[in-house]
C-alpha positions in Angstrom: -80.2 63.8 -38.6 -76.5 62.9 -37.8 -76.2 61.8 -41.4 -77.3 65.0 -42.7 -75.2 67.2 -40.6 -72.0 65.0 -39.8 -71.6 63.1 -43.0 -73.0 65.5 -45.6 -72.2 68.6 -43.9 -75.5 70.3 -44.2 -76.5 73.1 -41.9 -78.2 72.1 -38.5 -79.6 73.7 -35.4 -76.1 74.4 -33.9 -74.8 76.0 -36.9 -74.3 80.0 -37.0 -76.3 79.7 -40.4 -78.7 76.9 -39.5 -81.0 76.8 -42.6 -80.3 75.8 -46.2 -83.5 77.1 -47.3 -83.0 80.7 -46.3 -80.3 83.0 -44.9 -81.4 83.0 -41.4 -78.8 83.1 -38.7 -78.3 83.5 -34.9 -77.8 87.3 -35.1 -79.6 89.8 -37.4 -81.9 87.4 -39.1 -82.8 85.1 -36.2 -84.1 81.6 -37.3 -86.2 81.4 -34.2 -88.3 84.5 -35.0 -91.7 83.1 -36.0 -93.7 86.2 -36.5 -95.3 86.7 -39.9 -92.9 89.4 -40.7 -89.9 87.6 -39.6 -86.8 88.8 -41.7 -85.8 85.4 -42.7 -89.0 85.1 -44.7 -87.6 87.8 -47.1 -84.1 86.1 -47.4 -85.0 82.8 -49.2 -82.2 80.9 -51.0 -83.1 80.6 -54.8 -81.8 77.6 -56.9 -79.3 80.1 -58.3 -78.1 80.8 -54.7 -77.4 77.1 -54.2 -75.5 76.9 -57.4 -73.3 80.0 -56.6 -73.0 79.2 -53.0 -73.5 75.5 -52.0 -74.6 74.8 -48.6 -72.2 71.9 -48.4 -69.0 71.0 -50.2 -69.5 67.2 -49.8 -68.4 65.2 -52.9 -72.0 64.1 -53.6 -72.7 67.7 -54.9 -70.3 67.0 -57.7 -72.8 64.4 -59.3 -74.6 66.0 -62.3 -78.1 67.0 -61.2 -77.6 66.7 -57.5 -78.4 69.9 -55.5 -79.5 70.8 -52.1 -83.2 70.1 -53.0 -82.4 66.5 -53.4 -81.9 66.1 -49.7 -85.1 65.3 -47.9 -86.0 65.4 -44.4 -87.9 62.7 -42.9 -91.1 63.4 -40.7 -90.3 60.6 -38.3 -87.1 62.1 -37.3 -87.7 65.7 -37.7 -91.3 65.8 -36.4 -92.3 62.8 -34.5 -88.9 62.2 -32.7 -88.0 65.9 -33.0 -90.4 68.8 -32.6 -93.4 66.8 -31.4 -91.4 64.8 -28.8 -90.0 68.0 -27.4 -93.4 69.9 -27.5 -95.0 66.9 -25.6 -92.2 66.6 -23.2 -92.4 70.2 -22.3 -96.1 70.1 -21.8 -96.0 67.0 -19.7 -93.2 68.5 -17.6 -95.1 71.8 -17.1 -98.2 70.1 -16.1 -96.4 68.0 -13.4 -94.4 70.9 -12.1 -96.5 73.9 -12.6 -100.0 72.8 -12.7 -100.9 69.9 -10.6 -100.9 69.8 -6.8 -98.8 67.5 -4.6 -95.2 66.2 -4.8 -93.9 64.7 -8.0 -95.2 61.2 -7.4 -98.6 62.5 -6.8 -98.6 64.7 -9.8 -97.4 62.1 -12.2 -100.2 59.8 -11.0 -102.7 62.4 -11.4 -101.4 63.0 -15.0 -101.4 59.4 -15.9 -105.2 59.2 -14.7 -106.0 62.2 -16.8 -104.4 60.7 -20.0 -106.2 57.5 -19.4 -109.4 59.4 -19.1 -108.8 61.3 -22.4 -107.9 58.1 -24.3 -111.4 56.8 -23.2 -113.1 59.8 -24.1 -111.4 59.9 -27.5 -112.3 56.2 -28.0 -108.6 55.2 -28.6 -108.1 51.4 -28.3 -105.9 50.4 -25.2 -103.5 48.8 -27.8 -102.6 52.3 -29.0 -102.0 54.0 -25.7 -98.6 55.1 -24.5 -97.5 53.1 -21.4 -98.1 54.7 -18.0 -95.7 57.6 -17.8 -92.7 57.8 -15.4 -90.5 60.7 -15.1 -87.7 58.9 -17.1 -90.1 59.3 -20.1 -90.0 63.1 -20.2 -87.8 64.4 -17.3 -85.5 67.4 -17.9 -82.0 67.2 -16.3 -79.4 69.8 -15.8 -78.0 69.3 -19.3 -81.3 68.3 -21.2 -84.8 69.7 -22.0 -87.9 67.9 -21.4 -88.5 65.5 -24.2 -90.9 62.5 -24.6 -88.4 59.6 -24.6 -88.4 55.9 -25.0 -91.3 55.9 -27.3 -91.8 55.0 -31.0 -92.4 57.7 -33.3 -95.9 56.3 -34.2 -96.9 56.3 -30.4 -95.7 60.0 -30.2 -97.6 60.9 -33.2 -100.8 59.3 -32.1 -100.4 61.0 -28.6 -100.9 64.4 -30.2 -104.7 64.4 -29.9 -104.4 63.7 -26.1 -101.7 66.3 -25.7 -104.0 68.7 -27.4 -106.7 68.0 -24.9 -104.2 68.4 -22.0 -103.0 71.6 -23.4 -106.7 72.9 -23.6 -107.4 71.7 -20.1 -104.2 73.4 -18.5 -104.5 76.7 -20.6 -104.9 79.9 -18.6 -105.3 83.5 -19.7 -101.6 84.1 -20.1 -99.4 84.3 -23.2 -97.4 81.1 -22.3 -100.2 78.6 -22.1 -102.2 80.3 -25.0 -99.1 79.8 -27.2 -98.6 76.3 -26.0 -102.2 75.5 -26.9 -101.7 76.9 -30.3 -98.6 74.7 -30.8 -100.6 71.7 -30.1 -103.5 72.8 -32.3 -101.0 73.3 -35.2 -99.5 70.0 -34.7 -102.9 68.2 -34.5 -103.8 70.1 -37.7 -100.4 69.1 -39.4 -100.9 65.3 -38.5 -104.4 65.3 -39.6 -103.2 66.7 -43.0 -100.6 64.2 -43.2 -102.4 61.2 -42.1 -106.1 61.7 -42.5 -108.4 59.9 -39.9 -111.2 57.6 -41.0 
């Protein structure tokens, strides 16, 4: 991701106009509006838009035939180590802080036990389990958000069915946990489309 934003100068999450595919922004066309009728859905950038107003002035764009659509985002960094690791980190943090009784150590021990039980229920070989979690794996600090860290992308990807079970188990009749559950249903569906099981 650093290569795309630092070296190539492509838009990124901290840009005022963070998307190269559409004209979303951080003001009147918010990039983080995920409703079906979100305004950014109506302001997609066409190939002609990319020619008239390139998203980067990098020298590579002067090569005949090279345009924005030649750049590809890889699922390892964008999904496994990006969206998925953040979603899982937030889920684990919320379970320990908001849902499980006891102090942090007791909550973490309970969570690790539940994760092992889900792995067994899903018939996942022990060689594919993530290691027993410590708070260093997903802890938020004053300057960071919860994020599943110190794991290979493959392990994070393979943890999604377990995370889905946890999201189901800790889902209540409120918008937040219902939305959280939908996030993990969507991630599970996406990974099943990308990497069919069986």
